[in-house]
C-alpha positions in Angstrom: -0.2 0.0 0.0 1.3 3.5 -0.8 1.5 5.9 1.9 0.8 9.4 0.8 3.4 12.0 0.7 4.0 15.4 2.3 2.1 16.9 -0.8 0.1 14.4 -2.1 -3.2 14.3 -1.6 -6.1 11.4 -2.4 -8.1 12.1 -5.5 -7.9 12.5 -8.9 -4.3 12.4 -10.1 -2.7 9.8 -11.8 0.6 8.1 -10.7 2.5 10.5 -12.8 0.5 13.8 -11.3 -1.0 14.7 -15.0 -1.7 18.0 -15.8 -5.2 16.9 -16.9 -6.6 15.6 -13.7 -7.7 18.5 -11.8 -9.6 16.4 -8.8 -7.4 17.1 -5.6 -5.8 19.9 -7.0 -5.1 23.3 -5.0 -6.7 26.3 -5.3 -3.5 28.1 -7.2 -6.1 31.6 -7.8 -5.1 32.4 -3.5 -1.4 31.9 -4.4 -1.0 34.2 -7.9 0.0 37.4 -7.3 0.4 37.0 -3.3 4.1 38.7 -3.2 2.2 41.8 -4.9 0.7 42.3 -1.6 4.0 42.9 0.0 5.2 46.2 0.8 8.6 47.0 -0.1 10.7 46.4 2.9 8.8 42.6 2.5 9.4 42.5 -0.6 13.2 42.9 0.1 13.3 40.6 2.8 11.5 38.1 0.3 14.5 38.0 -2.2 16.7 38.4 0.3 15.8 35.0 1.9 16.0 33.3 -1.2 19.3 34.9 -2.5 20.7 33.6 0.9 20.1 30.0 0.1 22.7 29.9 -2.7 20.3 28.2 -5.2 21.9 28.0 -8.7 19.6 29.8 -11.2 18.5 28.0 -14.4 19.5 29.8 -17.3 18.1 28.2 -20.6 14.8 26.7 -19.9 12.5 25.2 -22.7 9.1 26.2 -20.7 7.4 29.6 -20.6 7.5 31.4 -17.1 3.4 31.4 -17.3 1.0 30.4 -14.6 -0.1 26.8 -15.3 2.8 25.7 -17.2 3.8 22.2 -16.2 8.0 22.2 -16.2 9.9 19.0 -16.5 10.4 16.7 -13.6 13.9 16.4 -14.4 14.0 20.2 -12.7 15.2 20.0 -9.4 12.8 21.9 -7.0 13.6 23.7 -3.9 11.8 24.1 -0.4 10.9 27.6 0.2 12.3 28.6 3.6 10.2 29.5 6.9 10.6 33.2 6.4 9.2 33.1 2.9 5.7 30.9 4.6 6.1 33.8 7.3 5.5 36.6 4.9 3.6 35.0 2.1 1.7 31.8 3.5 -0.1 31.2 1.0 3.2 29.5 -0.5 3.1 27.0 2.1 3.5 23.3 0.9 5.1 24.9 -2.5 8.7 24.8 -3.7 10.7 27.5 -5.7 12.8 26.9 -8.6 15.1 30.3 -10.2 15.2 31.0 -13.4 17.4 34.1 -14.5 16.3 36.5 -11.7 13.2 35.2 -11.7 12.0 33.2 -8.4 9.1 30.8 -9.8 6.7 29.5 -7.6 5.9 25.5 -8.0 3.6 22.9 -7.0 5.5 19.9 -6.2 2.5 17.8 -7.1 1.8 18.7 -10.3 5.1 20.6 -10.9 3.1 23.7 -12.5 3.8 26.8 -12.2 1.8 28.8 -9.6 3.6 32.1 -9.4 6.4 34.0 -10.9 7.8 36.9 -8.9 9.8 39.1 -12.0 13.4 40.3 -10.7 
């Protein structure tokens, strides 16, 4: 019997987490643009928290930076630090990648982009 992982939910996705299976998916609407509600100091703190992690940005990607785009599962995701979750609680349970200077918030279940924070 398979135990559900940290981000998995019982319900409609197939074993590969196909994009078409929406049952059990999160409400990404509350996540999109969440950083835009932060003030200037908080945005600086947000970006600094990510920068301090020392994650290497991806330079050449074969996918668009658009909410809803599924990225390849070969891309390594990074956990958002607790400081980010304190600033933007809507990001709890999501991971991120850096693409050039943009911070891209990813649903680790579906590998879909749920928010893009431009540089």
